[in-house]
C-alpha positions as CSV (number, residue, x, y, z in Angstrom):
1,M,-125.8,73.9,49.9
2,D,-125.3,72.2,47.4
3,E,-121.7,71.4,45.9
4,L,-120.6,73.9,43.4
5,S,-118.1,74.1,40.5
6,I,-116.4,76.6,38.1
7,T,-114.8,75.5,34.8
8,F,-111.4,76.8,34.1
9,R,-110.1,77.3,30.7
10,A,-106.6,77.5,29.2
11,I,-106.5,79.7,26.2
12,A,-102.9,80.7,24.3
13,E,-103.8,83.9,22.3
14,P,-100.7,85.9,22.1
15,E,-102.1,88.8,20.5
16,P,-105.6,89.9,20.9
17,G,-108.1,88.0,18.0
18,E,-110.9,85.6,17.5
19,R,-110.8,84.2,20.9
20,F,-110.8,87.6,23.0
21,Q,-114.0,88.3,20.8
22,T,-115.5,85.6,21.7
23,R,-115.1,85.5,25.2
24,F,-116.0,89.5,25.1
25,G,-119.3,88.3,23.5
26,E,-120.0,86.1,26.1
27,A,-118.8,88.0,29.0
28,W,-119.8,92.0,28.2
29,P,-123.5,91.7,29.5
30,T,-122.4,90.9,33.3
31,Y,-119.4,93.3,32.9
32,R,-121.9,96.0,31.4
33,R,-123.8,95.5,34.7
34,W,-121.4,95.7,36.7
35,Y,-119.5,99.1,35.4
36,L,-122.6,100.7,35.3
37,R,-123.9,99.3,38.5
38,D,-123.6,103.3,39.9
39,G,-124.7,104.7,36.4
40,D,-123.0,106.1,33.5
41,G,-122.0,109.4,35.1
42,A,-120.1,107.6,38.1
43,R,-117.7,106.6,35.5
44,P,-115.0,108.6,33.5
45,S,-115.3,109.8,29.9
46,Y,-114.1,108.4,27.3
47,A,-111.6,111.2,26.7
48,E,-110.8,110.8,30.4
49,A,-109.7,107.0,30.0
50,R,-108.1,107.0,27.1
51,R,-105.8,110.0,28.6
52,M,-104.9,108.5,31.7
53,L,-103.9,105.4,29.8
54,H,-101.6,107.3,27.1
55,E,-100.1,109.2,30.5
56,H,-99.6,106.3,32.5
57,M,-99.4,103.2,30.7
58,P,-99.1,104.1,27.3
59,E,-97.0,100.7,26.3
60,L,-100.5,99.0,26.5
61,V,-102.3,101.4,24.1
62,P,-101.7,99.7,21.1
63,A,-103.2,96.5,22.6
64,W,-106.5,98.4,24.4
65,S,-107.0,99.7,20.7
66,R,-107.0,96.3,19.6
67,L,-109.1,95.0,22.0
68,V,-111.9,98.1,21.4
69,E,-111.6,97.5,17.9
70,L,-112.4,93.9,18.6
71,A,-114.9,94.5,21.0
72,G,-117.2,96.4,18.4
73,G,-115.4,99.6,19.3
74,G,-118.2,101.0,21.0
75,D,-117.9,104.0,23.9
76,L,-118.9,102.3,27.1
77,A,-116.7,98.8,26.1
78,A,-113.7,100.9,25.4
79,R,-113.9,102.8,28.8
80,M,-114.4,99.3,30.6
81,L,-111.7,98.2,29.1
82,A,-109.0,101.0,30.0
83,L,-110.0,100.1,33.3
84,Y,-109.7,103.5,35.0
85,D,-111.6,103.9,37.9
86,P,-114.0,101.2,37.4
87,P,-116.5,100.2,40.6
88,P,-114.7,99.0,43.4
89,L,-114.1,95.6,44.6
90,V,-113.4,93.5,48.0
91,S,-111.9,90.1,48.1
92,G,-109.8,88.0,50.2
93,C,-106.7,86.3,49.6
94,S,-103.7,84.9,51.1
95,Q,-100.2,85.2,49.3
96,A,-96.5,84.3,50.3
97,V,-93.4,83.8,49.1
98,L,-91.5,80.7,50.0
99,G,-87.9,79.1,50.0
100,G,-85.0,81.1,49.2
101,G,-82.7,82.8,46.4
102,G,-83.7,81.3,43.2
103,A,-85.7,78.2,44.3
104,S,-88.1,80.8,45.7
105,V,-92.0,80.2,45.0
106,L,-94.7,82.8,45.1
107,V,-97.9,81.2,46.2
108,R,-101.4,82.2,46.5
109,N,-105.1,81.4,47.3
110,Y,-107.4,83.5,45.5
111,D,-110.8,84.3,47.4
112,F,-113.7,85.3,46.1
113,D,-117.4,84.8,44.7
114,P,-117.4,81.9,42.4
115,A,-120.0,83.0,40.3
116,L,-117.4,86.6,39.5
117,L,-114.5,84.3,38.5
118,E,-114.0,84.0,34.6
119,G,-111.7,80.9,35.1
120,V,-109.7,81.9,32.2
121,I,-105.6,81.2,32.4
122,G,-104.3,83.1,29.4
123,L,-101.0,82.9,27.9
124,T,-100.4,86.2,25.8
125,A,-97.6,88.2,24.6
126,L,-98.7,91.6,24.1
127,R,-95.4,93.4,23.6
128,G,-93.8,90.0,22.4
129,Q,-92.6,88.8,26.1
130,G,-95.2,85.9,27.2
131,V,-97.1,86.1,30.2
132,I,-99.0,83.1,31.7
133,G,-101.7,84.7,34.3
134,M,-105.2,84.3,35.6
135,S,-107.5,86.5,33.5
136,D,-109.8,89.6,35.2
137,C,-111.7,91.8,33.3
138,L,-111.0,90.3,30.2
139,W,-107.6,91.4,29.9
140,G,-106.0,92.4,33.6
141,L,-104.8,89.9,35.7
142,L,-105.5,88.5,39.2
143,D,-102.1,86.9,39.4
144,G,-99.3,85.6,36.8
145,M,-95.5,85.1,35.8
146,N,-93.4,86.7,32.2
147,E,-90.7,85.1,30.9
148,S,-88.3,87.1,32.8
149,G,-89.4,85.5,35.8
150,L,-91.4,88.4,37.4
151,A,-94.2,87.0,39.5
152,V,-97.2,89.2,41.1
153,S,-100.6,88.5,42.8
154,L,-102.5,90.5,44.6
155,A,-104.9,90.6,47.7
156,F,-107.1,93.4,48.9
157,G,-105.8,95.7,51.3
158,G,-108.6,95.9,54.1
159,R,-109.3,99.8,53.9
160,R,-112.2,101.6,52.7
161,A,-110.4,104.7,50.9
162,T,-111.0,104.6,46.9
163,G,-110.1,107.4,44.5
164,A,-109.5,108.0,40.7
165,G,-107.0,105.2,39.4
166,F,-106.6,102.2,37.7
167,G,-108.5,98.9,38.6
168,V,-105.4,96.8,40.2
169,S,-106.0,93.8,37.6
170,L,-104.4,96.1,35.0
171,V,-102.0,97.4,37.5
172,L,-100.8,93.8,37.3
173,R,-101.2,93.2,33.4
174,Y,-98.8,96.5,33.3
175,L,-96.0,95.2,35.5
176,L,-96.1,92.2,33.6
177,E,-95.5,93.6,30.7
178,T,-93.0,96.4,31.1
179,C,-90.7,94.9,34.2
180,T,-88.3,92.3,34.5
181,T,-87.3,92.3,38.2
182,T,-88.9,93.6,41.5
183,A,-87.1,96.2,41.7
184,Q,-88.3,97.7,38.7
185,A,-91.9,96.6,39.6
186,V,-91.7,98.5,42.5
187,R,-90.6,101.8,40.8
188,T,-93.2,101.2,38.7
189,L,-95.9,101.1,41.0
190,E,-94.4,104.5,42.4
191,R,-96.4,106.4,39.8
192,L,-99.4,104.8,39.3
193,P,-102.4,106.1,40.5
194,V,-104.4,102.9,41.8
195,Q,-108.1,102.7,42.7
196,G,-108.0,101.4,46.0
197,A,-106.1,99.5,48.4
198,Y,-104.3,96.5,47.6
199,N,-101.1,94.4,48.6
200,L,-99.1,93.1,45.8
201,T,-96.3,90.3,46.3
202,L,-93.6,90.5,44.1
203,L,-91.2,87.8,43.4
204,D,-88.4,87.7,40.7
205,R,-85.9,85.0,39.2
206,S,-83.3,86.3,41.3
207,G,-85.2,85.6,44.3
208,E,-85.6,89.3,45.5
209,A,-89.4,89.5,46.9
210,A,-91.4,92.5,48.3
211,T,-94.7,93.5,49.0
212,A,-95.9,96.6,48.0
213,Y,-99.1,98.2,50.3
214,L,-101.0,100.4,47.8
215,A,-103.6,102.9,48.2
216,A,-105.7,105.3,46.4
217,D,-105.2,108.2,49.1
218,R,-101.1,107.8,50.0
219,R,-98.1,106.9,48.5
220,P,-97.1,103.0,48.3
221,L,-95.5,101.5,51.2
222,V,-93.1,99.2,50.0
223,A,-91.3,96.4,52.3
224,P,-89.3,93.1,52.3
225,T,-92.4,91.2,53.5
226,R,-93.0,87.9,51.7
227,A,-96.5,86.9,53.5
228,A,-99.9,89.6,53.0
229,T,-103.4,88.9,53.8
230,N,-106.1,91.5,53.7
231,H,-104.8,94.2,55.8
232,Q,-101.9,96.9,55.5
233,R,-99.4,97.7,57.8
234,A,-102.3,97.5,60.8
235,V,-105.7,96.8,60.8
236,E,-108.0,99.3,59.8
237,W,-111.2,97.7,58.6
238,P,-112.0,95.6,61.9
239,E,-115.1,94.3,60.7
240,H,-113.4,93.0,57.6
241,A,-110.8,91.7,59.2
242,R,-112.5,89.6,61.4
243,A,-114.9,88.4,58.6
244,T,-112.0,87.1,56.8
245,R,-109.9,86.2,59.8
246,T,-107.1,88.1,58.1
247,L,-104.8,88.3,60.9
248,E,-105.1,84.7,61.6
249,R,-104.2,83.8,57.7
250,E,-101.3,86.4,58.2
251,R,-100.3,84.5,61.2
252,R,-99.9,81.1,59.5
253,L,-98.3,82.5,56.5
254,R,-95.8,83.3,58.6
255,A,-95.2,80.5,60.5
256,L,-95.1,78.5,56.7
257,L,-91.9,81.1,55.9
258,G,-89.6,78.4,57.4
259,E,-91.0,75.3,56.4
260,R,-90.5,72.9,53.8
261,E,-91.8,73.9,50.2
262,E,-94.2,70.8,49.9
263,A,-95.5,71.0,53.4
264,A,-96.2,74.7,53.0
265,I,-97.7,74.6,49.7
266,A,-100.1,72.0,51.3
267,A,-100.7,74.3,54.0
268,F,-102.7,76.5,51.5
269,L,-105.4,73.6,50.9
270,A,-106.3,73.5,54.0
271,P,-107.6,75.9,57.0
272,P,-107.2,78.7,58.3
273,L,-105.9,79.6,54.6
274,H,-108.2,77.6,52.5
275,T,-112.0,78.7,53.1
276,T,-115.2,76.9,51.7
277,A,-117.2,80.2,52.6
278,Y,-118.8,80.5,49.0
279,A,-122.1,81.3,50.3
280,D,-120.6,84.4,51.8
281,G,-118.3,85.6,48.2
282,F,-115.1,84.7,50.4
283,G,-114.2,80.8,49.4
284,T,-110.9,79.9,48.1
285,L,-111.5,79.6,43.7
286,Y,-107.8,78.4,43.4
287,T,-104.3,78.0,44.6
288,A,-101.3,78.8,42.3
289,V,-98.1,78.2,42.7
290,H,-95.7,80.5,41.0
291,R,-92.0,79.2,40.0
292,P,-90.1,81.6,38.3
293,A,-87.1,79.5,38.3
294,D,-88.9,77.0,35.8
295,G,-90.8,79.4,34.3
296,A,-94.1,77.1,35.3
297,V,-97.4,78.0,37.3
298,E,-99.4,75.3,39.0
299,Y,-102.8,75.7,39.9
300,L,-104.3,73.3,42.7
301,W,-107.8,73.1,44.0
302,P,-108.0,69.9,46.9
303,G,-107.6,66.7,45.0
304,A,-106.6,68.3,41.6
305,A,-103.6,70.2,39.7
306,W,-102.8,72.0,36.4
307,R,-99.4,72.6,35.7
308,Q,-98.6,75.5,32.7
309,S,-95.4,76.7,31.7
310,F,-94.2,78.7,28.9
311,A,-92.1,75.7,27.2
312,A,-95.7,73.7,27.8
313,F,-98.4,75.1,27.9
314,E,-101.5,73.1,27.7
315,E,-104.9,74.4,26.2
316,G,-108.0,72.8,27.5
317,T,-110.6,73.0,30.2
318,R,-111.0,71.7,33.5
319,M,-113.7,71.5,36.1
320,I,-113.3,71.8,39.6
321,A,-115.7,70.9,42.1
322,L,-115.8,73.5,45.0
323,S,-117.3,71.9,48.5
324,P,-118.5,74.0,50.5
325,A,-118.0,71.4,53.6
326,P,-115.5,72.8,55.8
327,L,-112.2,71.5,55.8
328,R,-110.0,69.8,58.2
329,A,-106.7,72.1,59.3
330,A,-103.1,70.9,57.8
331,A,-101.1,69.2,60.5
């Protein structure tokens, strides 16, 4: 397999405007195909999507309405952007809270198909509070942090069960727009319908950490767990667990919890946490280190780094080469 590359872009647009409109125009053909992959009838109506947003995430309705306007006001775009009951996605990911107290950091690897990553690091302020995060579905988030110091990342939960609920990337956006602490985020998750199984690891500025195991068919399970991969309290999808080595990665994460921060973060850039299985749609696309105490996020790749913060957000682009060659395990 030839070497791959991804262009990452950092964009500061506090309120949706021309830059979102440009991104929508570029990405809409791909998102339209994805959203309709099971047929139009498999997706909720505009009325249902709007009603669910108003019922469960009313704070996001003004931003959603503006996004729909910028997208041209079409019914289909409005439904997709509501991210209620979209087509489900299965990914990998490893995440852990390292350190203790106010010096804790949330580190995550995002493992997915490189062709399906937006690669946009956004600085927004949809409701006045700054949020830095990796974009998904144009305004959802794969991981991120707000100015209050709440950081959240997601990993697929390793279960097949799905149901009517919000796409998880919009759930992350909602948490970072409306919550300031881990405890508040956990209370919010207890009332939100989610579409599938996902593990959300949370950390706030005080150092309080938790992992919420979300599912469409049962109530959230919340534990003070500081590491999560792609299963929940037990393996329920053995084939996926073997393919993604979720148990092996979880053991590695747990072993890192007592390590020095520098060494532990370096381990995210080596096997088994870092994978080069890009042809199988399960390669590590980036590592993110969220530092609530500093209001900063570092994006890392083998041989490259890009630091962003609320105090100094650097717009621009970085082209990152993704080598399909196996990496050497960390010592």
